N, C-alpha and C positions, 0 to 999 in steps of 0.2 A: 697177344691171349684177346677174346673178344669180353665187353662190355658186360656180357652177362657174365660171363666167369670172372671177372674181376669184383663184380659187384656179390657173389657167391664167397669167391675168398673172404673177401672182407665180414662179412658178415660173418662167417664162422672163424675169420679172429676175434671179432667181438666178442661174440659167445664164449669165446673160449677164456676172453678176457675177462668177461663178468662172472663165470665161473671161479675163475680162478680169485678173481678178489673177494669174495661172498666163501669160500673157502678160506683166504686169511683173515678177514676179519672174524669168523666164526672161532678160528683157532686161536687166536689175541684176545676172544675175548670168553675162552672155557672157565677162565680162573674167575669170573668176573658170573657168573652164573649164579644165582642162589635156589638152590631148591627148594620146593614149601612142603612142610611135611607137617603130618600132626601127630602128639604125642603117642598113638595106635601106631601108627609107619615106625616110628623109633622104636619102642618094643619089640615091633614083629620082624623090623629086618635093620634094626642098628642103623648107624650112621658113623662114618669113619673121624673120631677128633681131627679137631682142626679145618674138616672142609667147613666153609661157609653154608649157611641153609637159615630158611626164615621156619618158626615156629609158628603153629597158628594153635589156637586153641580157647580157652575159656579160664581165668583164672579164678583158682580156688577158691571157695573160703575161706577164711580166716589162716591163709595160706601167709598172707603179707608182712614181711619181720624189717621192719628197717636198721640196718647197721648202726653204732657208733659213729661214725664220720657223719652221717645226716645222707650222701648221697647214695649210697648204694644200700640197695634192696634184695633179699629173697622173696622167692616167692613159687609157688608153685602153678602148673599151666597141664588141665585136666581134658580130655574130650570123651572120655566114659568106655574108654577103649587101655587109656593112659594114663600114668602123668609121668612132668619132667622137671625136674627142680631148674628154677633159671636163676641169675644173678644180671642183675645190672645196676651200672654205674652209671648216674646221672640225675638229669632230671624228666620225670614222669610226665606222660600226657596228663591233662587234664580228666579226661575222662578216664585213666587207668585206678580200676576202683576191683574190688574182690568180687565176682560173679560175673565181670562183664567181660568180652570178647578183647583178646589181645593178638597183636604179630609179634613176633621179635626176629630181629634179622643177627644174626651172630654165630656163633660154632661152639660144639660138645669138646669140653677138655675131657682128657683121659680120664678121672673122677666120674663122666658121666651126667656132672652138670654143666648146661647151657648157656653159654658165660654171652649176653646178649652185650649187643653194641646198639644199638636202635628198638625201640617200642613203640607201637603204632597201635594206637588204642581203638578199635571198633566202637560205632553203636548202629543204635537202629534207625529207623525211616521217622521216628517222632523226632526225633532228638532236636532240641531250640538252644541255640548258645544262652549263656545265661545273662548277655548283656542284652539279649531280646526277647528274655520270659516277661517280661511286666507290658510288654507292646501290644498295641492292640491290634485287631487286623487291616483299621487303613493305616496306620502307622508302617504299619510291615509293606503295605504296596506303594505308599510315598516313599519309602526307599528302593521299590523297583524289585521286590521279593515274591515269593507267590504264595496265596494262603491256601492250603488243602483243605477239604470240606470233611469232616470227618464221617 
């Protein structure tokens, strides 16, 4: 067999190997994928109970209720098109407040409530950590941070 044909066969085998590796990886990760839904999407399309998803929206004002155990909270996520009741057991992020953005990772249960395993609080571009609120612009520059001009 000529060297040119050997290279062509080797390239074809390598391509088949890469495609096979990609398919195996995709198959292995199929249950790990978390799709992002808004409350409107859930109201419109529905979600199969037990399917891992991410729920994103705003925490409805007046909806946060702490349970007697002290670590479980119930609240409602809204997006203007729908609402979804959420239950989370654990420590909430510092930025988690009513009226703020939130992304909750978890699953819908059979009763239509979203059971969150993890909460991610969103903040706007003007967020400043509480430890840095009293710092001057010069102090921020000393720490290597950038100062945004209003």
